[in-house]
C-alpha positions, -999 to 999 in steps of 0.1 A, spaced: 353 235 185 372 207 169 397 206 198 368 206 223 351 178 204 383 157 205 389 163 242 352 154 249 355 123 229 387 112 247 371 119 280 340 99 272 362 70 259 381 69 292 349 69 312 335 42 290 366 20 295 364 25 333 327 18 333 332 -14 312 359 -26 337 335 -20 366 307 -38 349 331 -67 342 338 -69 380 301 -67 387 293 -95 363 318 -117 381 301 -109 414 266 -120 401 277 -150 381 268 -174 409 231 -163 409 227 -158 372 242 -193 366 214 -207 388 188 -196 362 194 -210 327 167 -210 300 134 -221 314 149 -238 345 155 -224 380 180 -242 401 162 -233 433 186 -253 455 217 -233 444 198 -201 445 186 -207 481 221 -217 491 235 -184 479 208 -165 496 215 -183 529 252 -173 526 244 -137 521 219 -137 549 244 -152 573 271 -127 564 246 -98 569 234 -111 603 270 -116 615 276 -79 615 310 -82 599 302 -68 565 317 -37 549 298 -10 530 313 -21 497 302 -57 503 267 -45 510 267 -25 477 278 -56 458 251 -77 475 225 -51 465 236 -53 428 237 -91 430 202 -93 444 189 -68 418 203 -90 390 188 -120 406 154 -103 410 154 -93 373 163 -128 362 137 -145 384 110 -121 372 118 -128 336 117 -165 344 84 -161 362 69 -143 332 79 -172 309 64 -197 334 31 -178 336 28 -176 299 35 -214 295 10 -221 323 -17 -200 306 -11 -220 274 -12 -253 292 -44 -244 311 -60 -235 278 -51 -269 263 -65 -286 294 -97 -265 292 -101 -274 256 -105 -311 266 -136 -301 286 -145 -315 320 -134 -350 330 -157 -380 329 -182 -384 357 -179 -413 382 -185 -446 365 -180 -431 330 -150 -436 306 -136 -415 279 -115 -422 249 -79 -434 255 -63 -406 235 -82 -379 253 -75 -395 287 -37 -397 279 -37 -360 268 -56 -350 299 -30 -367 321 -2 -351 301 -17 -316 304 -25 -321 341 11 -331 347 24 -301 328 1 -277 347 12 -291 380 49 -289 371 45 -253 359 27 -243 391 55 -258 412 81 -238 392 59 -207 396 58 -212 434 96 -216 435 100 -183 416 76 -166 441 96 -180 470 128 -167 455 114 -132 449 101 -131 485 136 -142 497 152 -114 476 128 -89 491 136 -101 526 174 -98 520 169 -63 506 151 -53 538 179 -68 559 205 -48 540 183 -16 544 179 -22 581 216 -30 586 226 2 568 202 23 589 213 7 621 250 13 613 242 49 604 221 55 635 247 38 658 274 59 643 255 92 647 243 84 683 276 72 696 282 92 728 314 105 741 323 122 774 310 158 771 337 184 765 319 208 788 335 189 817 365 210 828 389 181 830 380 168 796 383 203 781 417 210 796 430 176 786 418 182 750 435 217 750 468 201 761 465 175 734 457 202 708 488 222 718 510 191 712 492 185 679 500 220 666 536 217 678 539 185 658 526 203 627 552 231 631 580 206 637 569 183 609 591 199 581 622 196 603 614 160 613 606 151 577 639 165 564 659 150 593 645 115 587 654 115 550 684 96 537 714 115 524 706 107 488 670 120 493 683 151 509 706 158 479 676 152 456 656 178 475 684 203 474 691 199 437 654 201 427 645 231 449 656 257 425 639 242 394 607 239 414 609 275 425 615 286 389 586 265 377 564 281 404 575 316 393 568 309 357 534 295 366 527 326 386 536 349 357 515 329 332 486 328 356 488 366 362 489 372 324 459 349 317 439 364 346 445 400 335 437 392 299 404 376 308 394 403 333 402 431 309 392 417 275 363 393 282 349 397 318 318 419 324 315 439 291 300 474 297 282 475 264 257 447 274 228 463 291 205 434 300 223 401 297 202 369 297 205 343 325 225 318 304 249 346 294 253 355 331 262 319 339 287 317 310 303 349 322 304 337 358 322 305 347 347 326 326 354 350 355 357 321 380 383 305 358 401 338 356 401 342 394 409 306 401 434 299 373 464 313 391 461 293 424 449 263 405 480 263 383 503 268 412 488 244 436 479 218 410 514 218 395 529 216 430 506 186 439 515 169 406 552 173 414 547 160 449 528 129 439 553 123 410 584 126 432 570 107 461 595 122 486 572 150 500 544 125 506 564 106 532 555 109 569 534 133 588 548 163 569 537 148 536 502 143 550 500 179 563 514 194 531 491 175 507 460 183 528 471 219 531 475 223 493 441 207 487 426 230 513 441 260 496 429 249 462 394 245 475 394 279 492 405 297 461 380 279 438 351 282 462 357 319 469 359 326 432 326 309 427 310 328 455 322 361 441 310 354 405 276 342 417 268 374 437 290 398 416 290 424 443 303 452 421 285 442 388 248 442 394 238 434 358 258 402 359 245 389 392 232 353 390 211 356 421 189 387 422 197 406 453 206 443 459 242 454 459 245 459 496 232 424 504 254 409 477 285 424 493 274 412 528 267 377 514 300 375 496 320 384 527 299 359 547 307 331 522 343 341 523 344 336 560 324 304 559 346 289 532 379 298 548 368 288 584 352 255 574 382 246 552 406 252 581 387 232 606 382 203 581 420 204 574 428 202 611 403 175 617 413 155 587 450 156 596 442 144 632 420 115 619 445 104 592 475 105 617 455 84 643 456 109 671 436 103 703 398 103 703 398 131 728 417 154 704 395 144 675 364 151 696 377 186 704 382 193 667 347 179 659 332 203 684 352 232 669 341 221 634 304 220 646 308 255 662 323 270 630 297 254 607 268 264 629 280 300 631 287 301 593 251 288 585 236 313 609 258 341 595 247 334 559 210 332 569 213 364 588 229 382 559 202 368 536 173 378 557 184 412 570 161 427 596 148 460 584 158 489 606 131 512 620 141 548 610 109 564 621 119 568 658 129 601 673 155 610 699 129 612 725 120 575 720 152 564 739 133 570 771 103 548 761 101 516 780 101 484 759 77 456 771 89 421 778 67 407 750 84 430 724 117 416 735 107 379 735 85 377 704 100 384 669 78 408 650 89 406 613 94 375 591 132 382 590 134 383 628 115 350 630 138 333 605 169 346 623 155 335 656 148 300 645 181 297 627 200 308 658 179 283 679 186 254 655 223 262 650 228 266 687 210 234 694 231 214 669 263 229 684 252 220 720 246 185 709 282 182 699 294 198 731 273 174 752 288 143 737 271 138 703 296 152 678 288 127 650 251 136 651 259 173 651 283 171 622 259 148 603 232 174 604 255 203 596 274 186 568 241 174 552 225 208 555 255 224 538 255 197 511 217 201 505 220 239 502 248 235 476 230 208 457 198 228 455 217 259 444 235 240 416 202 225 404 184 259 404 212 275 384 214 246 361 176 246 356 175 283 348 204 280 324 189 251 306 155 268 303 171 300 290 193 281 265 164 261 252 142 292 250 169 311 230 175 281 207 138 276 199 133 314 193 165 317 172 165 327 135 173 291 125 138 279 134 120 308 118 140 308 85 145 271 79 115 255 97 92 286 94 78 281 129 53 306 143 64 323 175 34 311 195 41 275 185 77 278 195 66 293 228 43 263 234 71 239 226 93 258 250 66 255 277 61 218 272 99 211 273 101 230 306 71 210 319 88 177 310 123 187 322 112 202 355 99 168 370 131 151 358 154 177 374 132 176 405 135 138 409 173 140 403 176 168 429 154 148 454 175 117 449 207 136 454 194 152 485 183 119 499 217 104 491 233 132 510 212 125 540 222 88 541 196 71 520 212 43 500 215 52 463 214 16 450 182 9 470 166 41 457 175 32 422 161 -3 428 129 11 441 126 35 413 132 7 388 104 -13 404 80 17 402 90 24 366 92 -11 353 61 -24 371 46 -33 405 15 -51 415 -14 -37 435 -35 -67 444 -36 -87 411 -31 -57 388 3 -49 374 11 -12 371 41 1 351 47 39 349 69 35 318 40 16 301 16 43 311 39 71 299 45 52 266 7 46 262 0 83 267 28 92 243 15 68 217 -21 82 221 -8 118 217 13 109 187 -15 89 171 -39 118 177 -15 143 160 -12 120 130 -50 118 128 -52 156 130 -26 160 102 -44 134 80 -77 150 87 -63 184 76 -48 169 45 -80 150 35 -101 182 41 -78 203 19 -64 180 -7 -91 154 -12 -124 167 -1 -115 202 -12 -112 191 -48 -144 171 -48 -176 187 -62 -198 179 -32 -217 200 -7 -197 218 20 -218 201 48 -210 167 34 -173 175 33 -175 186 70 -194 155 80 -168 132 63 -140 151 79 -156 150 114 -163 113 110 -127 106 100 -115 125 131 -138 106 154 -128 72 140 -91 83 143 -97 93 179 -111 59 187 -81 42 169 -57 64 189 -73 53 222 -70 17 211 -33 21 202 -26 38 236 -43 9 254 -23 -17 235 10 1 241 1 3 278 -1 -35 278 -39 -37 279 -58 -66 264 -83 -57 237 -102 -89 243 -113 -75 277 -127 -43 263 -162 -59 261 -160 -65 298 -149 -30 304 -176 -16 282 -202 -37 301 -189 -23 334 -190 12 320 -225 8 308 -238 11 343 -220 44 348 -232 55 314 -267 48 323 -266 70 354 -238 96 354 -229 98 317 -265 98 303 -265 134 291 -230 130 275 -239 99 256 -272 115 245 -252 144 231 -227 121 214 -255 101 197 -272 133 187 -239 144 172 -238 113 150 -274 119 139 -266 155 130 -235 145 110 -253 118 90 -289 129 88 -277 165 83 -307 186 93 -282 214 97 -249 220 79 -219 242 83 -229 276 70 -266 273 76 -286 302 90 -307 287 118 -330 297 146 -329 274 177 -348 283 209 -350 319 198 -313 321 191 -305 331 155 -271 327 139 -247 310 115 -236 274 121 -198 275 125 -190 240 138 -208 207 143 -189 187 169 -196 153 184 -210 168 216 -222 203 207 -228 227 178 -214 262 177 -236 291 163 -223 326 157 -249 353 162 -252 388 147 -230 404 175 -202 379 167 -209 359 199 -204 321 198 -233 301 213 -226 265 221 -257 244 220 -257 207 230 -267 184 201 -295 168 221 -311 202 225 -311 208 188 -328 175 181 -354 178 209 -364 214 201 -379 233 172 -353 241 145 -358 267 118 -332 263 91 -333 293 68 -308 279 43 -315 241 44 -321 236 6 -309 270 -7 -303 306 5 -335 319 -10 -355 339 16 -382 366 20 -379 401 33 -411 416 48 -414 454 50 -444 468 69 -456 502 58 -484 525 70 -500 554 50 -525 580 60 -562 575 55 -573 589 21 -541 578 3 -544 561 -31 -535 525 -23 -530 516 -60 -504 543 -63 -487 531 -31 -487 495 -43 -472 505 -76 -444 524 -59 -436 495 -35 -434 470 -64 -413 493 -85 -388 497 -56 -386 459 -50 -382 451 -87 -353 476 -91 -333 461 -62 -306 438 -76 -309 411 -49 -347 408 -51 -357 378 -73 -380 381 -103 -394 346 -97 -410 344 -72 -420 381 -78 -425 406 -50 -461 415 -41 -479 438 -17 -505 428 9 -531 451 25 -530 439 61 -556 461 78 -570 494 91 -549 508 119 -557 535 145 -537 560 126 -529 544 92 -537 520 65 -513 491 70 -496 474 40 -468 449 38 -442 445 10 -431 409 6 -400 404 -16 -380 372 -22 -342 377 -20 -314 355 -33 -294 355 -1 -314 353 31 -283 359 51 -283 395 37 -320 400 48 -313 428 73 -292 449 49 -316 444 20 -346 453 43 -327 485 54 -320 495 18 -357 489 8 -370 510 37 -346 539 28 -358 538 -8 -395 537 3 -390 568 25 -374 587 -4 -400 577 -30 -429 585 -6 -415 620 0 -413 626 -37 -449 614 -42 -461 634 -12 -474 602 5 -477 607 42 -467 581 67 -488 590 98 -479 585 135 -501 585 167 -506 618 186 -523 625 219 -542 658 225 -555 670 259 -587 693 259 -594 716 290 -626 737 294 -625 774 304 -642 766 337 -614 742 346 -588 768 337 -604 792 362 -602 766 389 -564 762 383 -559 798 394 -578 792 426 -557 761 433 -524 780 433 -529 791 469 -548 760 481 -522 732 472 -518 707 500 -551 716 517 -582 694 518 -601 720 497 -573 720 471 -573 682 469 -611 682 464 -608 708 436 -581 687 419 -602 656 420 -632 675 405 -610 690 378 -594 657 368 -629 641 365 -639 668 339 -607 664 318 -611 644 286 -581 629 266 -587 619 230 -566 606 202 -569 624 169 -551 620 136 -527 647 126 -536 660 91 
């Protein structure tokens, strides 16, 4: 780890030095513009002169890409300086205008004012006019900078478009094709003859140097091969793809893929890299056409080995558990072979095309190689898409189906999604290749190269995103956080979720910017536009800054968290130790939380750059909306304040509101939460509580009354019953002595004498359980005293004549005579209610 840290520190130091050198060059490039702005003064003449020079150079058409990049940086620096200058002028103008307004309106016609006030008015008017003139110059400079940026943007687009749409004689013409083939034959002959020509053109001293160094180079290559073989075998046998790991995580898969890629690419990298270093150090092999061919060939070989190693470790065709991309083994093998073909074929055509372009061969030959490159890249893209979206084979057909005729619609219209994707891929790849064959090779290669670059970029970002997410997830859920910080697992999972939610947009923006850069969008202009969006832009007269908005939201969230922490500390450590009512404690805690919420909102507004002095105007504007759309919400908020301070209900009270009975669990600003007997939470708006009847069973204390209704049979001794009921109530531990229980004779029922036991209990919230216990004891004591509790009974009386009629009805049911007998029988039936003795 120490060695890795030292290497990383050295690498960062080298990068910092190179960056500092580049920044020094950029500072020299923008010195002319920055020098035009010093302190509170803007040298508009020098600035305009510099802008005119840049505009003339851009419109002349004789400007390189590096010059345009330097102009973009120069204009960006100028824009930043002018904007800072403009802010200072606007602030000074605001102060000057306030001083002028403080003097009041000028004297009317024919009137005079004091000399000192008149002189001050002239001074302030002159200052205001001077500042307005400077502000106008700054606006003109900013408009000119924006105009020049548009000119650069249009120049780049025009250059890119003209390069892509440059037309050549189509190679499909026979004479052009045959001429290109003849030139390609001469080209390959030159490549074959290049070693001989190179050695023949060397001087005698250089030839002796080559002969004397040939053996050491071969020995070095042999030693490098042996070292590479040993390292590769050691990594593949000792480290790569351990069998004891059943379900490796994604980050472990990526780390293992890097390790195996190093093992597979270390041998060719050592050989080719060492040979390239020797070539560039000696300088002899880089001379002439052979040196160009040799160096490009070595770089091509290095790329092929490394790219093939990456493709193999990503798909891991023979190690399914260690596969980075989740596909089945058969598809992994197909895709690996397809990538092998694509990497090797594209590398070869790029090598040939690069040698031809660097050696300044004819445009006809280069055009042929561009067409060949377009053909190879189009076929490679189609092959990979086809191997990715394999068309499922229909195995349900029989041998007799060979004679079945297939309709023309079945041939022309793809049926499955895979067939549609393959069809459109073949159509697009074929169309891009035909564009190159018919005279637009630059357009074709532009589309193909950018498509390949986009696919590689998105793949890298997806793998990186999954790896970062997996690593952060494992770090947050490691033992370190649980033992040292004592985090709960749910809290860590929430942190992991929010980290992913924040990192995903950042990676998405970076991926989008990279893809846009690949497709030709200027990076510096994108960064400049992004800077404008982040730092601030104006919509009408309103300045909007995304950074300020994000900072304001972050300040609000942090302030709210601090308020929540303080609220919890005050509730536990301060209010918890005070000898006051629980409801008062909750009211104070809720009031502190509400005030803290308002303070957090104000802090967020200030960090965003808002002016608190304009809050009155905003409140006046919102009052209209409050009067209409937010009326019910404001009503509930005001009712919440009334409940917190007037306190008709408190936390822990047993209440009945609109027929809903339950325990008050929370009193919030907008609504109150009540928990019923069945453990259900009822959320009632505060305005409803104040506007409806409220029964608070525990407002002053928890004293309540249980009412037990009892019925005894007629003839029972009521004094004995009353004595038993009072004795039962007085013996219960939760029935109070004062007020004492008593019995009320409520009335004469149809079947019983009705009485009611009224007992006061110390905890009304236990009323149901106490009532149940009292009823059980009443039943037991009544049974011992042989006191009967009657119940209603219905008795039906039938005469003997009616019974004889029932026998006659047995054979006459459903007939008119039977119905008449039924009606007569029912009319003679009497039902009476009698008491059971």
